[in-house]
C-alpha positions as CSV (number, residue, x, y, z in Angstrom):
1,M,107.2,143.6,111.9
2,S,107.1,147.4,111.4
3,N,108.4,149.9,109.0
4,I,110.0,153.3,109.4
5,I,110.6,156.0,106.8
6,V,113.9,157.7,106.8
7,A,115.0,160.2,104.2
8,G,112.1,159.1,102.0
9,K,113.0,155.4,102.1
10,Q,110.9,152.7,103.7
11,I,112.9,150.5,106.0
12,E,111.7,147.2,107.5
13,L,112.3,146.4,111.2
14,D,112.0,143.2,113.0
15,P,109.6,143.0,116.1
16,E,112.4,144.2,118.4
17,G,113.3,147.2,116.2
18,Y,116.4,145.9,114.5
19,L,116.9,146.4,110.8
20,R,115.8,143.4,108.6
21,E,118.4,144.3,105.9
22,L,121.8,145.5,107.0
23,S,122.1,147.4,103.7
24,D,119.3,149.7,104.8
25,W,121.6,151.3,107.4
26,S,122.9,154.9,107.0
27,S,123.8,157.7,109.4
28,D,120.3,159.0,109.0
29,V,118.8,155.7,110.0
30,A,121.2,155.6,113.0
31,E,120.1,159.1,114.1
32,Y,116.4,158.1,113.7
33,I,116.7,154.8,115.7
34,A,118.8,156.6,118.4
35,Q,116.2,159.3,118.7
36,Q,113.5,156.7,119.1
37,E,115.6,155.2,121.9
38,G,116.0,158.7,123.6
39,I,119.6,159.1,122.6
40,E,121.2,162.1,120.9
41,L,124.3,160.7,119.1
42,T,127.6,162.5,119.9
43,A,131.1,161.9,118.5
44,E,131.6,159.4,121.4
45,H,128.6,157.4,120.3
46,W,129.8,157.4,116.6
47,E,133.2,156.0,117.7
48,I,131.5,153.0,119.4
49,L,129.2,152.5,116.4
50,E,132.2,152.4,114.1
51,V,133.9,149.9,116.3
52,L,130.8,147.7,116.3
53,R,130.4,147.8,112.6
54,N,134.0,146.9,112.1
55,F,133.6,144.0,114.6
56,Y,130.6,142.8,112.6
57,Q,132.5,143.0,109.3
58,Q,135.3,141.0,110.7
59,F,133.4,138.3,112.7
60,E,129.9,138.4,111.1
61,M,128.2,138.7,114.4
62,S,127.3,141.5,116.9
63,P,129.4,141.3,120.1
64,A,128.1,140.7,123.6
65,M,129.4,142.9,126.4
66,R,132.8,141.2,126.9
67,P,133.9,141.1,123.3
68,L,132.5,144.7,122.8
69,V,134.6,146.0,125.7
70,K,137.7,144.2,124.3
71,A,137.1,145.6,120.8
72,V,136.6,149.2,122.1
73,T,139.7,148.9,124.3
74,R,141.7,147.7,121.3
75,S,140.4,150.5,119.0
76,L,139.9,153.4,121.4
77,G,142.0,152.7,124.4
78,P,141.4,151.5,128.0
79,D,139.6,154.6,129.1
80,K,136.7,153.9,126.7
81,G,137.0,150.1,126.9
82,K,135.0,150.0,130.1
83,S,131.5,148.7,130.8
84,I,130.6,151.8,132.8
85,Y,131.6,154.1,129.9
86,L,129.6,152.1,127.4
87,M,126.6,152.1,129.8
88,S,126.8,155.9,130.0
89,L,126.4,156.1,126.2
90,F,124.0,153.2,125.7
91,P,122.0,152.7,128.9
92,G,120.6,149.3,129.8
93,S,122.3,146.8,127.5
94,P,125.1,148.6,125.5
95,P,125.6,145.6,123.1
96,K,121.9,145.4,122.2
97,L,121.2,149.1,122.0
98,A,124.4,150.0,120.2
99,S,123.9,147.1,117.7
100,K,120.4,148.3,117.0
101,I,121.6,151.9,116.3
102,A,124.5,150.5,114.2
103,G,122.1,148.6,112.0
104,L,123.4,145.2,113.1
105,P,121.5,142.1,114.3
106,K,120.8,141.7,118.0
107,P,123.8,139.9,119.7
108,T,122.9,136.3,119.9
109,N,123.7,135.8,123.5
110,C,121.8,138.8,124.8
111,L,118.3,138.3,126.1
């Protein structure tokens, strides 16, 4: 377990770097985590993070790749609802990385 300090607030992370408390999330926390992951958040990133957070509110779980692609397609259109687009924003495993930055738990079916 580790802690980070963002905007003067101490925030607990699990061993993989996900927030222990969802209520600790803020845009400053997202920026901090993204920076640690080597990502500079753009408007396109924020769109995906918003879709993810809405998905979590509705289903109380972080989506794996297929449900994430479907949710993005539904919210932002077919051009952005593609795995290749998501990988360009969140390299490696878009569901895991985007969930981490969005302050959500790791998707359960992601290794």
